[in-house]
C-alpha positions as CSV (number, residue, x, y, z in Angstrom):
1,M,-17.3,-24.0,14.7
2,N,-14.3,-24.8,16.9
3,K,-11.7,-22.3,18.2
4,A,-8.9,-23.5,15.9
5,K,-11.0,-23.0,12.8
6,R,-12.0,-19.5,13.8
7,Q,-8.4,-18.6,14.5
8,K,-7.3,-19.9,11.1
9,I,-10.1,-18.0,9.3
10,F,-9.0,-14.7,10.8
11,E,-5.3,-15.4,10.2
12,I,-6.1,-15.9,6.5
13,W,-8.2,-12.6,6.3
14,Q,-5.4,-10.8,8.2
15,H,-2.7,-12.1,5.9
16,N,-4.7,-11.2,2.7
17,N,-5.7,-7.7,4.0
18,P,-3.6,-6.6,7.0
19,N,-5.1,-3.1,7.2
20,P,-8.8,-3.2,6.3
21,T,-11.0,-0.2,6.6
22,T,-14.4,1.1,5.6
23,E,-15.1,1.8,2.0
24,L,-16.9,5.1,2.9
25,N,-14.9,8.2,2.0
26,Y,-14.1,10.4,4.9
27,S,-11.3,12.6,6.3
28,S,-12.6,13.4,9.9
29,D,-14.6,11.7,12.6
30,F,-17.5,14.0,11.7
31,E,-17.4,13.1,8.0
32,L,-17.4,9.4,9.0
33,L,-20.4,9.9,11.3
34,I,-22.4,11.6,8.6
35,A,-21.4,9.0,6.0
36,V,-22.5,6.2,8.2
37,I,-25.8,7.8,9.0
38,L,-26.4,8.2,5.3
39,S,-25.4,4.6,4.5
40,A,-28.3,3.0,6.3
41,Q,-30.2,1.0,3.6
42,A,-27.9,2.4,1.0
43,T,-24.6,1.4,-0.7
44,D,-21.3,2.9,0.2
45,V,-20.9,3.8,-3.5
46,S,-24.0,5.9,-3.5
47,V,-23.0,7.6,-0.3
48,N,-19.5,8.4,-1.6
49,K,-21.0,9.9,-4.7
50,A,-23.1,12.3,-2.6
51,T,-20.5,13.1,0.1
52,D,-17.7,13.7,-2.5
53,K,-19.8,16.7,-3.6
54,L,-21.2,17.6,-0.2
55,Y,-18.0,17.6,1.9
56,P,-16.0,20.2,-0.2
57,V,-18.9,22.6,0.5
58,A,-19.8,21.6,4.1
59,N,-18.0,19.2,6.3
60,T,-18.5,20.5,9.8
61,P,-21.6,20.6,12.0
62,E,-21.7,24.4,11.6
63,A,-21.3,24.3,7.8
64,I,-24.0,21.7,7.3
65,L,-26.4,23.5,9.6
66,A,-25.8,26.7,7.6
67,L,-26.5,24.8,4.4
68,G,-30.0,23.9,5.8
69,E,-32.2,20.9,5.3
70,A,-33.5,21.9,1.8
71,R,-30.0,22.4,0.3
72,L,-28.7,19.3,2.1
73,M,-31.4,17.3,0.4
74,Q,-30.1,18.4,-3.0
75,Y,-26.7,16.8,-2.3
76,I,-28.1,13.5,-0.9
77,Q,-31.2,13.0,-3.0
78,S,-29.6,10.1,-4.8
79,I,-29.5,8.1,-1.5
80,G,-32.4,6.1,-0.3
81,L,-34.6,7.7,2.5
82,Y,-32.8,11.0,1.8
83,K,-35.5,13.2,3.3
84,T,-35.5,11.5,6.6
85,K,-31.7,11.4,6.6
86,A,-31.5,15.1,5.9
87,K,-33.7,15.8,8.9
88,N,-31.6,13.5,11.1
89,V,-28.3,15.0,9.9
90,I,-29.4,18.6,10.6
91,K,-30.6,17.6,14.1
92,T,-27.4,15.7,14.8
93,C,-25.4,18.8,13.8
94,Q,-27.4,20.9,16.2
95,L,-26.8,18.5,19.0
96,L,-23.1,18.2,18.3
97,I,-22.7,21.9,18.5
98,E,-24.9,22.4,21.6
99,K,-23.8,19.4,23.7
100,H,-20.4,18.2,22.4
101,N,-18.4,21.3,21.3
102,S,-18.9,20.2,17.6
103,L,-17.0,17.0,18.3
104,V,-18.1,13.4,17.7
105,P,-18.6,11.8,21.1
106,R,-16.6,8.7,21.9
107,D,-19.2,7.0,24.1
108,R,-22.0,4.8,23.0
109,K,-24.8,6.5,25.0
110,S,-24.0,9.9,23.5
111,L,-23.7,8.5,20.0
112,E,-27.0,6.7,20.2
113,A,-28.7,9.8,21.4
114,L,-28.0,11.5,18.1
115,P,-30.8,11.3,15.5
116,G,-30.2,8.6,12.9
117,V,-27.7,6.8,15.0
118,G,-28.6,3.3,16.2
119,R,-26.5,0.6,17.8
120,K,-24.9,-0.5,14.4
121,T,-24.0,3.1,13.4
122,A,-22.5,3.7,16.9
123,N,-20.5,0.5,16.6
124,V,-19.0,1.6,13.2
125,V,-18.0,5.0,14.6
126,L,-16.6,3.6,17.8
127,N,-14.6,1.0,15.9
128,T,-13.4,2.9,12.8
129,A,-12.9,6.4,14.3
130,F,-11.7,5.4,17.8
131,G,-10.4,1.9,17.5
132,E,-12.9,0.4,20.0
133,L,-13.4,-3.4,19.9
134,T,-17.0,-3.2,18.7
135,M,-18.9,-5.3,16.2
136,A,-21.4,-3.6,13.9
137,V,-23.6,-6.4,12.5
138,D,-25.1,-5.5,9.1
139,T,-26.9,-7.8,6.7
140,H,-23.5,-9.1,5.3
141,I,-22.2,-10.0,8.8
142,F,-25.5,-11.5,10.0
143,R,-25.5,-13.7,6.9
144,I,-21.9,-14.9,7.1
145,A,-22.0,-15.5,10.9
146,N,-24.9,-17.9,10.3
147,R,-24.0,-19.3,6.9
148,I,-20.5,-20.4,7.8
149,N,-21.4,-21.3,11.4
150,L,-18.9,-18.7,12.7
151,A,-21.3,-17.2,15.3
152,P,-24.9,-18.2,14.6
153,G,-27.8,-16.2,16.1
154,K,-31.4,-15.5,15.5
155,N,-31.1,-11.7,15.3
156,V,-28.4,-9.0,14.9
157,D,-28.0,-8.6,18.7
158,E,-27.4,-12.3,19.3
159,V,-24.9,-12.4,16.4
160,E,-23.1,-9.3,17.7
161,M,-22.7,-10.8,21.2
162,H,-21.7,-14.2,19.9
163,L,-19.0,-12.7,17.6
164,L,-17.6,-10.6,20.4
165,K,-17.4,-13.7,22.5
166,V,-15.7,-16.1,20.0
167,I,-13.5,-13.9,17.8
168,P,-9.9,-14.1,19.1
169,K,-9.1,-10.7,20.8
170,Q,-6.2,-9.9,18.6
171,F,-8.5,-9.8,15.5
172,L,-11.4,-7.9,17.1
173,K,-10.4,-4.4,16.0
174,D,-10.5,-5.3,12.3
175,A,-12.9,-8.2,12.3
176,H,-15.9,-6.0,11.4
177,H,-14.2,-4.9,8.2
178,W,-13.0,-8.4,7.2
179,L,-16.5,-9.8,7.6
180,I,-18.2,-7.1,5.7
181,L,-15.7,-7.3,2.8
182,H,-16.0,-11.1,2.7
183,G,-19.8,-10.7,2.5
184,R,-19.8,-8.0,0.0
185,Y,-17.4,-9.6,-2.5
186,I,-17.1,-13.3,-1.8
187,C,-19.9,-14.8,0.4
188,I,-22.6,-12.8,-1.4
189,A,-26.3,-13.5,-0.7
190,K,-27.6,-15.4,-3.8
191,K,-24.5,-17.0,-5.3
192,P,-21.6,-17.2,-3.0
193,K,-18.3,-17.4,-4.9
194,C,-17.1,-20.5,-3.2
195,G,-14.7,-21.3,-6.0
196,T,-12.5,-18.3,-5.1
197,C,-13.1,-18.2,-1.4
198,P,-9.9,-18.1,0.7
199,I,-11.6,-19.8,3.7
200,Y,-13.5,-22.5,1.7
201,D,-11.8,-25.4,3.5
202,L,-12.7,-24.0,6.9
203,C,-16.2,-22.8,6.1
204,E,-19.1,-24.9,7.5
205,F,-21.7,-23.8,4.9
206,K,-23.6,-27.1,4.2
207,Q,-24.4,-26.3,0.5
208,K,-21.0,-24.9,-0.4
209,E,-20.0,-27.7,-2.9
210,A,-23.0,-26.6,-5.0
211,Y,-21.4,-23.2,-5.6
212,L,-17.9,-24.4,-6.7
């Protein structure tokens, strides 16, 4: 895909949604971090249902630690892998208190040292909480980058590096959200909604005419 096409695609997304953000519910950096940890291999809807009940009761590292692993599991048991996630959240809360004055660290190394936080989660927090120009590549973004030929790659790391290289800098802060929303609601996995796609004319998906 050439530079002019990429520019136009992001101009369209920006025009249609000038202030995109995550669909996870949160009101602090810590709430965002926990929600993103819980969202691994789970939907934002399922995470929001759990945290909407959890956060009024416990929304700080100290409060969740006081809640304990067993009670935390009761709040998040509707989310996939909830037992492992409960362990990771408790350990993360301990580390935040012990090493970071109960604050969410702003650097990648410290974030990725937290249990349950990998590169993708760190990228989401750095971008959404702190406005860093990062690219968190999930299944939606990986699919779109390859399908429409925006930034093809064999794995998530390749796609991440490719996207960071080719996306015009003025769009990088919000690009992650536009790509996820496009993948979640328009360019879906099995039957992309090409007939209602705002970037149809610019897209380089070879089979797109079949989905009109």
